Structure formats: C-alpha cells, structure tokens
N, C-alpha and C positions, 0 to 999 in steps of 0.2 A: 775398338768398337766398330761394328760394321756400319752403323747408321750415323750420319752426320747431324741428324736432327733428334733433339731430345724434347720431351714435353713434361710439364709438371701437371699432375692431375690430383684432384681431391677424391679420395676413396670414400665409399659409403660410410666407413667408420669415422670420418672426419679427419683422418690422417692425410698427409700429402706424400706423393711419390714422384720420383724422377724416373722416367722410363724412355726407352728408345721409341721414337714415334712410329716406326714401321714394323715393330715386332711385338709378338705376344710373349709373355713370360714374366719372370720375376722383375721387380723394380730394381733399379740400380741403387737407389737411396729411398728410405722412407722416414718421414718426420712425424713423430707423434707428440702432441702437446698434452700435458696433464689437464685434468679438469680445471684446476686453479688457473693454469695458463690460458686455457680457452675462455674462461670467464673474464679474465683480465684483458685479454687481447680483443675479444669479441670478433668483429668482422676484419680486424687488422691481422688476424692469424695468417691470411693469405700473403700479405706483404712480408711478414716475418719469415714465413716458409720460403718465399722466393729469394729473400736476402740471404738466408742460410744456405740454400742450394747454390746461389750465385757465388757466394764466398768459397764454397767447396769446389766449384768448377774452376775458379780462378787459381786456387791453391793447387789443384791437380795440374793445371797448365804450367805453373811455376816448377813443380816437381818434375814434370815430363821434360821441360827444357833443361833442367839441371841434370837429369839422368842422361839426356842426349849429349850434353857437353862433357859429362864425365866419361861417356863411352868414347867420344872422339879423343879426349885427352889420354885415355888408356891406350887406344890404338896408336896414338902418336909416340908413346913411350916404348913401344915394342921395337927392338932393333934386331933385324935378322942378319 
C-alpha cells in the first residue's frame, strides 16, 4: 500500500469502510451490518466496526511477518 495512513469512514448507507487516507477509489474493506445487527448494536456499531477492522489489520501484520520469515528461510536453503 502506498499510504501509511488509513481511515475508517461511515458511508451514507450506514456501512463502514477502511480506505487509504490520501487516495480516492475503492475501499480496502467494507463492513455491512444487517438490519437486526444495527437494531441490536444501536450506536455501538461504530465500536464493533473499529474492533473488526483492528483485528483484521493485526492479522494482516502477523501474516506479513510470517511471509517475510518464510521468504528469508527459503533464501537461506538455497545452496549455489
């Protein structure tokens, strides 16, 4: 990703989106709550959306680190 800054926005539809702060275009992630979920969560839907996106970002970080470690490990196995 070119931008180091991401932002969570609430769309006119009531959905939440994660997007690059300095770019136009498609959202990286969109969260849509069902009507029942919106009624249950009320104003707490923002908190839940932030937690969901935060968990996703943490998981991507773990995966990225593992991929980098795997790449180094693979390079170390090659004998010329």
